[in-house]
Structures are given as C-alpha cells and as structure tokens.
C-alpha positions as CSV (number, residue, x, y, z in Angstrom):
1,M,13.0,-21.2,9.4
2,L,16.3,-22.0,7.6
3,G,17.4,-21.8,4.3
4,E,16.2,-19.2,1.3
5,T,12.4,-19.8,2.0
6,G,12.6,-19.2,5.8
7,D,14.7,-16.0,5.1
8,A,12.0,-14.9,2.6
9,W,9.3,-15.2,5.2
10,L,11.2,-13.3,7.6
11,T,12.2,-10.7,5.2
12,R,8.6,-10.1,4.2
13,L,7.4,-10.0,7.9
14,H,10.1,-7.9,8.7
15,M,9.4,-5.2,5.5
16,Q,5.6,-5.2,6.5
17,L,6.3,-4.6,10.3
18,A,8.4,-1.5,9.7
19,R,5.8,-0.4,7.2
20,E,2.9,-0.6,9.5
21,L,4.7,0.9,12.5
22,R,6.3,3.8,10.5
23,G,2.5,4.5,9.1
24,Q,1.5,4.5,12.8
25,G,4.0,7.6,13.7
26,W,6.8,5.1,15.1
27,S,10.4,6.4,14.5
28,Q,13.1,4.4,12.5
29,M,15.0,4.3,15.9
30,N,12.3,2.7,17.7
31,I,11.3,0.4,15.0
32,A,15.0,-0.9,14.7
33,S,15.4,-1.4,18.2
34,M,11.9,-3.4,18.7
35,L,12.6,-5.7,15.9
36,G,16.3,-6.1,16.6
37,T,18.0,-4.6,13.7
38,T,19.4,-1.0,12.7
39,Q,18.1,2.4,11.6
40,S,19.7,1.9,8.3
41,T,18.5,-1.5,7.8
42,I,14.9,-0.2,8.4
43,S,15.6,2.9,6.0
44,R,16.8,0.7,3.2
45,Q,13.7,-1.8,3.6
46,Y,11.5,0.9,3.6
47,Q,12.4,1.9,0.0
48,K,12.4,-1.7,-1.4
49,P,9.7,-3.7,-2.9
50,I,8.0,-6.1,-0.5
51,A,9.6,-9.3,-0.8
52,Q,7.7,-12.2,-2.7
53,L,7.0,-16.0,-1.4
54,P,6.7,-18.8,-3.4
55,G,3.0,-19.5,-2.2
56,S,0.2,-16.7,-1.9
57,A,-1.2,-18.5,1.0
58,D,1.9,-18.0,2.8
59,E,2.1,-14.2,1.7
60,L,-1.3,-13.8,3.3
61,T,-0.5,-15.6,6.5
62,V,2.6,-13.3,7.0
63,D,0.8,-10.2,5.9
64,A,-1.7,-11.2,8.7
65,W,0.9,-11.9,11.2
66,A,2.5,-8.4,10.6
67,K,-0.7,-6.8,11.3
68,E,-1.4,-8.8,14.2
69,I,2.0,-8.2,15.7
70,T,1.6,-4.4,15.1
71,G,-1.5,-4.2,16.8
72,G,0.2,-5.7,19.9
73,L,3.2,-3.7,19.6
74,L,1.1,-0.5,19.5
75,S,-0.8,-1.5,22.4
76,V,2.6,-1.7,24.4
77,G,4.0,1.5,23.0
78,Q,7.3,2.4,21.4
79,S,8.9,3.9,24.6
80,E,8.6,0.4,26.5
81,E,12.0,-1.4,26.6
82,L,12.2,-4.8,25.0
83,L,13.6,-7.4,27.4
84,R,13.8,-10.4,24.8
85,Q,13.2,-11.4,21.4
86,R,12.9,-14.7,19.8
87,F,10.9,-16.6,16.9
88,I,8.5,-18.1,17.0
89,I,7.9,-14.8,18.0
90,E,7.6,-13.6,21.5
91,F,8.0,-10.1,22.9
92,Q,8.7,-9.9,26.6
93,F,8.4,-6.3,28.4
94,T,8.8,-4.6,31.8
95,G,5.5,-5.1,33.8
96,N,5.1,-8.8,32.7
97,Q,3.8,-8.0,29.5
98,V,4.2,-10.9,27.0
99,L,3.1,-11.0,23.3
100,R,3.6,-14.5,21.5
101,F,2.4,-15.3,17.8
102,D,2.7,-18.8,16.3
103,K,1.4,-19.4,12.5
104,T,1.8,-22.4,10.2
105,L,3.2,-21.7,6.6
106,T,2.6,-24.3,4.0
107,G,3.8,-22.9,0.7
108,L,0.2,-23.7,-0.9
109,D,-1.7,-21.3,-3.1
110,L,-4.9,-20.2,-2.2
111,E,-8.2,-21.3,-4.0
112,D,-10.1,-18.9,-6.4
113,D,-12.6,-17.9,-3.7
114,Q,-10.0,-17.6,-1.0
115,N,-7.8,-15.5,-3.2
116,E,-11.1,-13.1,-3.6
117,H,-11.3,-12.9,0.3
118,A,-7.6,-12.4,1.1
119,L,-7.6,-9.3,-1.5
120,I,-10.7,-8.0,0.0
121,R,-8.7,-8.3,3.8
122,R,-5.6,-6.6,2.2
123,L,-7.5,-3.8,0.7
124,E,-9.0,-3.2,4.4
125,W,-5.3,-3.6,5.8
126,A,-4.2,-1.1,3.2
127,I,-6.7,1.6,3.8
128,G,-5.8,1.4,7.5
129,R,-2.1,2.1,6.6
130,I,-3.2,5.3,4.6
131,N,-1.5,8.3,6.3
132,S,-4.3,10.8,6.9
133,R,-1.9,13.7,7.6
134,L,-0.4,13.1,4.1
135,V,-3.4,12.1,2.1
136,I,-6.1,14.6,3.2
137,P,-4.8,17.7,1.4
138,V,-4.5,15.9,-1.8
139,I,-7.9,14.3,-1.8
140,P,-9.8,15.2,-5.3
141,N,-13.2,16.9,-5.0
142,V,-14.8,14.0,-6.5
143,G,-13.0,11.5,-3.6
144,M,-10.5,9.4,-3.5
145,N,-10.6,5.3,-3.7
146,I,-8.2,2.3,-3.8
147,A,-8.8,-0.6,-6.0
148,A,-7.3,-3.9,-6.7
149,C,-7.7,-6.9,-8.6
150,L,-6.6,-10.7,-9.1
151,T,-4.3,-11.4,-12.2
152,S,-7.3,-13.1,-13.9
153,A,-9.5,-10.0,-13.6
154,N,-11.1,-9.0,-17.0
155,S,-14.1,-6.6,-16.2
156,P,-14.8,-4.0,-13.6
157,E,-16.6,-6.6,-11.8
158,D,-13.5,-8.2,-10.9
159,V,-11.9,-5.2,-9.4
160,A,-12.4,-4.7,-5.6
161,A,-12.8,-1.1,-4.4
162,V,-14.5,1.2,-1.6
163,P,-18.2,2.0,-2.1
164,G,-18.7,5.7,-2.3
165,K,-15.2,6.6,-2.0
166,I,-12.5,7.4,1.1
167,T,-13.6,10.7,2.6
168,A,-12.2,13.1,5.3
169,I,-14.3,13.6,8.4
170,D,-12.7,15.8,11.0
171,G,-9.4,15.3,10.1
172,E,-9.8,11.4,9.9
173,L,-10.3,8.9,6.7
174,R,-13.7,7.2,6.5
175,T,-15.1,4.8,4.2
176,H,-19.0,4.2,3.7
177,G,-18.7,0.4,3.8
178,K,-16.1,-2.6,3.6
179,P,-14.3,-2.9,0.0
180,Q,-16.3,-5.3,-2.5
181,F,-16.1,-6.3,-5.8
182,G,-17.7,-4.0,-8.6
183,S,-17.8,-0.9,-6.4
184,S,-15.6,1.5,-8.7
185,T,-16.3,1.5,-12.6
186,H,-13.9,4.5,-13.3
187,L,-11.0,3.4,-11.3
188,A,-11.6,-0.3,-12.4
189,E,-11.3,0.5,-15.9
190,M,-8.2,2.6,-15.5
191,L,-6.6,0.0,-13.9
192,L,-7.6,-2.9,-16.3
193,K,-6.3,-0.8,-19.1
194,A,-3.0,-0.1,-17.4
195,R,-2.6,-4.1,-16.9
196,K,-2.9,-4.3,-20.8
197,S,0.8,-2.5,-20.5
198,D,1.8,-3.6,-17.2
199,S,0.6,-6.8,-16.0
200,S,2.3,-6.7,-12.9
201,K,0.2,-4.0,-11.5
202,C,-2.9,-5.1,-9.7
203,S,-3.8,-2.1,-7.5
204,I,-4.6,1.7,-7.8
205,I,-5.2,4.5,-5.8
206,N,-6.1,8.3,-6.8
207,I,-5.1,11.7,-5.5
208,R,-5.1,15.1,-6.8
209,P,-2.1,16.3,-8.8
210,P,-0.3,19.6,-8.2
211,G,-1.4,23.0,-9.8
212,D,-3.8,25.8,-9.8
213,Y,-6.5,27.5,-11.4
214,E,-4.1,27.9,-14.4
215,G,-3.6,24.3,-14.8
216,T,-2.0,21.0,-13.4
217,D,1.9,21.3,-12.9
218,I,2.9,18.5,-15.1
219,D,6.7,19.2,-14.4
220,A,6.4,18.6,-11.2
221,V,4.8,15.2,-11.6
222,Q,7.4,14.4,-14.0
223,D,10.3,15.5,-11.5
224,A,8.7,13.5,-8.7
225,C,8.4,10.5,-10.9
226,N,12.0,11.0,-11.8
227,Q,13.3,11.4,-8.4
228,L,11.4,8.0,-7.5
229,G,12.5,6.2,-10.6
230,W,9.0,5.7,-11.9
231,E,7.5,5.6,-15.2
232,L,4.8,8.3,-16.0
233,A,1.9,7.6,-18.4
234,D,-0.8,9.8,-19.6
235,A,-4.5,9.6,-19.9
236,N,-7.6,11.9,-20.4
237,R,-11.2,11.6,-20.2
238,S,-11.5,8.6,-22.9
239,G,-8.9,6.7,-20.5
240,L,-5.3,5.8,-20.5
241,E,-3.2,6.7,-23.8
242,D,-1.5,3.8,-25.5
243,S,1.8,2.8,-23.4
244,N,4.2,0.0,-24.2
245,S,6.3,0.2,-20.8
246,E,5.8,-0.1,-17.2
247,I,3.6,1.9,-15.5
248,D,4.0,3.2,-12.1
249,V,1.7,6.7,-12.4
250,I,-0.7,7.9,-14.7
251,L,-1.3,11.7,-14.8
252,D,-4.7,12.9,-16.3
253,I,-4.4,16.6,-16.4
254,G,-8.3,17.0,-16.7
255,D,-10.3,19.3,-19.1
256,F,-13.7,21.7,-18.7
257,G,-15.6,20.0,-16.3
258,W,-13.2,17.2,-15.8
259,E,-11.1,17.5,-12.6
260,P,-7.3,16.3,-13.0
261,S,-6.4,13.1,-11.5
262,L,-2.9,11.4,-10.5
263,Y,-3.3,7.6,-10.4
264,I,-0.7,5.5,-8.5
265,L,-0.3,2.1,-9.4
266,A,1.5,-1.1,-7.5
267,E,1.2,-5.0,-7.4
268,N,-0.6,-5.0,-4.3
269,P,-2.8,-2.7,-2.2
270,L,-0.5,-2.5,0.7
271,E,2.4,-1.4,-1.8
272,V,0.0,1.1,-3.6
273,V,-0.4,2.9,-0.2
274,D,3.4,3.0,0.3
275,K,4.0,4.3,-3.1
276,C,1.3,6.9,-2.6
277,H,2.7,8.3,0.5
278,A,6.3,8.3,-1.5
279,M,4.7,10.3,-4.2
280,I,2.9,12.7,-2.0
281,N,6.3,13.3,-0.2
282,A,8.4,13.6,-3.4
283,L,5.9,16.4,-4.5
284,A,6.3,18.2,-1.7
285,G,10.1,18.0,-1.9
286,E,10.7,15.6,0.9
287,N,12.8,12.5,1.1
C-alpha cells in the first residue's frame, strides 16, 4: 500500500468510512478515534469530494469494503475502546472482539454489465445512507427518488432509480423495491438533460424546496448554493432551461397543478446523498 495509488485507496476508504459512520450518528470525535486520525481531519474530509481511483473496479471494491467495515463497527459500537489498528485491516476490541478485512485491488475497469451491477449496488448503499431525520420533512408530495446512470447513458432506460419512489412510514424511509433501470422517467430525463451541460453529473435526487402557499423561496435556495459554492440552474414543467455551466442544483418553482421541486446532482449516488444532506442543512441555516 505504498505510493500514490495506495494513498488514493486509503484516502477513499477513509472518506467513505467517515461518511458512513457520520450518517449513522457517530460523532466526529469517535470516528477520528476509531480511524486513528483527528477530528479536524474528519471534518475537512467530510467537506471534500470523494477521492477518485484509476480503476472503477477498485472504487467499487473500496466502497464495498467501507460498507462492510461500517457494518462491523456499528455492531461493536462507538463507545468501545480500540486496542489496536493495523492494515490490512483489523480492529481488536476489549472482550476479545476482532474484525479483519482483506480485499484484492487490481486497477482494472469493470465490464459493461459489471458496471451496471455496480451502479445498482451503489444506489442501494446510497439509499441506506440517507438521513431520515433530515430528509423526511422535505419529501415532496409526489414522493422522493434517487437516480443514477453510467457515462454512456442516452435514454431513460439507461438510468437506474427506485421503483415507486422513496416514502416515509412511521418515521422511517421505505422503498417499494430494489433500484432498477428504467424506473423513473421524469428524474431520468432531468438527469440526462443536465448531463448535456455538465457531463460529470451522473446522479440526482429530488426534495421539496423551501416556501409556503405564496410560492417558492428562491432567495433561500440561491443563498444556500452560494454558501456551499454550488451552481444553480432553473427548470420548469418543460424541463431544464438551457445552461452552459456546471450544475449542482436545479430549481423548479412549480406552477398551477405542478409541485415545486429541488434537484441535487453529483457524480455518483453516494455523493448525491451527502450533497442532499448538505443542502438541507444549508437551507436550515446549519453548517
């Protein structure tokens, strides 16, 4: 694990672990203690885009590894004292509890069908990362969804999403099935249109924008984007208005019989969930 490639593997793993554990309610201090770093480092990494790797197969392996390690750490709990940490990677705790993980990284890219399978898995992980406490209050009346595509996508059938939306039941988020391609025409079309202006964006999620019966609070959305350093584009019932710049957020202020919507875009499903959380916090006036 020496050199720039090994450093990139570790950086991505570290960042994904911090996001997974933070999404499960762990404090930055406990995350830092468990991962052998400082609270300020965790805070800085949480604000940065996820580190990219030379091979998409390695990205999938590291992301899956982070998910696996997170599950193990959650089973132990953040209050346990960490006795030893080493790579390849083993956590030893009091009470003779040991977690060990060993993965092979190749630097190879996935085949097309493997890429599609990997995209579905990332969508599943991303859905599990959604913070219900933050998101439930801003779920639109028409429902919320998350969608993603490969860079080769040309039609809504090439975009994967959750069938039948993501809904809230008894304070928990629920889906009506596993993500699959061709499941959300409207969200898929919005993503594909956005990609014509910003090809780096391959994932999208929708929430309800701030406002009341008098209309959408456009200024609040613009202020949140300014705070986050994001680019805002406009949309209407006909779709996304022409834009020649990078796009992070799309605002549709709605119309008679047409509910307002706020769309957040990112390079991948895991990042779009993180950006969704950041937008909700910014709209609420939180850092």
